[in-house]
N, C-alpha and C positions, 0 to 999 in steps of 0.2 A: 529576321525575327530573332530577338534575344530573349532568353529566359533567365530570370534572376530568382534567387532563393537560397535556402540552405538545406543540406541533407545531414541528418544525424543518424549514423548507424548505431543501432542498439540491439542487444540480444533480444530474442523473442520472449524469453522467460523474464518476467518482471523481477524476480529475485536476482538473477544473474545481472540484469541491467542496473539495478540499484546497488548491488555489491560492487560492480565495476565503477560506477560514478562515485560512490563513497570512498573507494580505494584511491581514486584520482583526486578527490577534493580534500580528503583528510590524510593523504599520504600513508594510508594503512595498507598493509599487504596481507589481508585476511586470507586464510587458506580456503580453498573451495569447500573443504569439509564443513566450514562454518555454515554453508547453505544446506547441509544435510537435514537439519531440523526443519527448514522451510520446505524442502522437498518432501519430507515425511508428512508435514502438515497438508501440503497440496495433494499428495497421493493418498492420504488417509482421510482426515475430516472433510477436506474440500471435495472429495469424490463421494464419500459415504453419506454425508448429510445433504439431503435433497434441498436444492436452492442455494447452497453455499458456493457451488461452482460458478454461479452467475457473478459472484463477487470477484472470483479469480479472473474471469473473462473481462470484467471491467478493468482490472489492473492491467491485463495484457493489452487491451486496446488503447489505454491511456499512457502506458509507460514511456513511449517516445516523448510526449509532451511534458510529462513529469520530469524526465531526465533533463530535458532542455531547460526547464525552469530551475531545477537544482543547480545546474551549471551557471545560470545567469543571476539568480536571486540568492545572495548570501543569507538573508533572513530565514529562508526556508530550510537551510541545510541542517543545522543542529537539531531542530525539532523532528525533522524527517528521519535523521540518523538515530535519534533516541527511540522513535517509534519502531524503526526497522530492527533495532537491537532487541527491543521488547518482544516483537512478533516472533523473533527467532527462538524465544524461550517457551512459546505457547505449547508446542507439541509435547514436550516433556512434562508439562505441568497442567494437563487438562482438568484435573480435579482441584487445582489450586484456586483461590479467590481471584476473580477478575478485578484488576486494579482500576477503579473508576477514574483515577487521574490519567491513566493511559488511554482510556476510552475518550475522555475529553480532549486529550492531546491529539488523538486520531481525528476527532471532529475538527479541531483547530487547524491541523495540517491540511485536511481536506478543504476546509473553508478558505484557507490562505492560497491553496492551489487554484481554487475556483476564482478567487478575486484577482489573482496575478496573471493567469494565463490569457493568451490571445486565442486559444483553441475553444471554439464554441462547445464542442463535444465534452472536453474536460471540464469546462465551466458548469455545464448542466449536470454531468455525472458527479462532480465534486460537491456541488450544492446539495444534491439528493443524498449522497453518502453522509455529508455532515449533518443533515437533518435527521437521518436515521440514527447515526452514532450519538447525537445529542440526547436521544431518548432511550438508548440502550442501557438497561439495568439488568444485571445478572449476578448470581452468587458465585458461580465458577466460570472458568474459561469455557468449558464444554457447554454449559447452559448459555453463555453469551454467544457462542458460535451457532447454536440452534436458534436462538432468537434472531440473530443476524440473518440466518438462512430463510426465516419467515418473511423477510422484507426484500422486495425486489430493489436492487441497487440502481437501476436505470431503466431506460426504455427497452 
């Protein structure tokens, strides 16, 4: 009996996994401190706002498939990196206006992931996330996170 397939080792934390793949793909050597804002967002808003942690868990369970797609699909890289860079600014600017173009970018990235993946789980989760993000309207980042928390990201 022979078994065929691939194994992609990725860090458990989605932020660490994305930072590692973007360093690899764009030859950047961002400092780990670049992730301090994402950790602050995870440890702050994502734990404090009821329902928002479900979105973090969605990222955790899909990060291996997302990382694999980013490595294989060049068209996904720049939009995903732009979104990743924007998300790193959220924690420090919770009272700032939520950029509707970035929300649409997030929906577009999610949709592209769903259309490109072979993972049934990622396809379902990405389509649901894109649908929710398409309809997300908020004045500030904090308000946007609260509205996002009201919506279940998946099953």
